[in-house]
C-alpha positions in Angstrom: 96.8 104.8 120.2 95.4 101.3 120.7 92.1 102.4 119.2 93.9 103.6 116.0 95.8 100.3 115.7 92.5 98.3 116.0 90.7 100.7 113.7 93.4 100.2 110.9 93.4 96.5 111.4 89.6 96.4 111.0 89.6 97.5 107.4 93.1 97.6 105.9 93.3 93.8 105.1 89.9 94.0 103.4 90.6 96.8 100.9 90.2 95.8 97.3 92.1 97.7 94.5 91.8 99.9 92.6 89.5 102.0 94.7 90.0 100.6 98.2 86.4 99.4 98.7 86.0 96.8 101.4 85.4 93.1 100.8 83.8 90.9 103.5 87.0 88.9 104.1 90.6 89.8 104.0 91.9 89.2 100.6 88.3 88.8 99.3 87.5 89.8 95.8 83.7 90.4 96.1 83.3 94.0 97.2 81.2 95.9 98.4 80.8 95.1 102.1 78.5 97.9 103.1 78.0 96.9 106.7 81.8 96.7 107.2 82.2 100.2 105.7 79.4 101.4 108.0 81.2 100.0 111.1 84.4 101.8 110.0 82.4 105.1 109.6 80.8 104.6 113.1 84.2 104.3 114.6 85.2 107.7 113.2 81.9 109.4 114.1 81.2 108.0 117.5 84.6 106.9 118.6 87.2 109.4 117.5 84.6 112.1 116.8 82.8 111.7 120.2 79.3 112.1 118.6 76.3 110.9 120.5 72.7 110.6 119.4 69.9 111.2 122.0 66.6 112.8 122.5 68.5 116.1 122.6 69.8 115.4 119.0 73.4 115.0 118.0 75.8 116.1 120.6 79.6 115.7 121.1 81.4 114.5 124.2 85.1 115.3 124.9 87.4 112.9 123.1 91.0 112.7 122.0 92.5 111.8 118.7 95.4 109.5 118.0 98.8 111.3 118.1 99.2 110.9 114.3 95.9 112.8 113.6 96.1 116.6 113.9 92.3 117.2 113.8 89.0 115.7 112.7 86.1 117.7 111.3 82.7 116.1 110.7 80.4 118.2 108.5 76.7 118.1 107.6 75.5 116.1 110.6 71.8 115.8 111.3 68.9 118.0 110.0 70.8 121.1 111.0 73.8 120.0 109.0 76.1 120.8 112.0 79.9 120.7 112.0 81.8 119.0 114.8 85.6 119.3 115.4 88.2 117.6 117.4 91.6 119.0 117.8 
């Protein structure tokens, strides 16, 4: 639950209307902060999704989701376009 709280705090203040793209600073008006969006995506893929990249390719370790999330499905990963699920 702490991970979810930190995750939300990492991007929510930086969302810029009308599409919710990220600015570099909270309340900023100069979107698009691509590296910030990349960090948010990495949190989902490698943190909540449990994905790892190694010489064996993309694998998944056991992980848990925040109580508010029912499931997570990550599709189209790697050259094999694999699907990974967390429930």
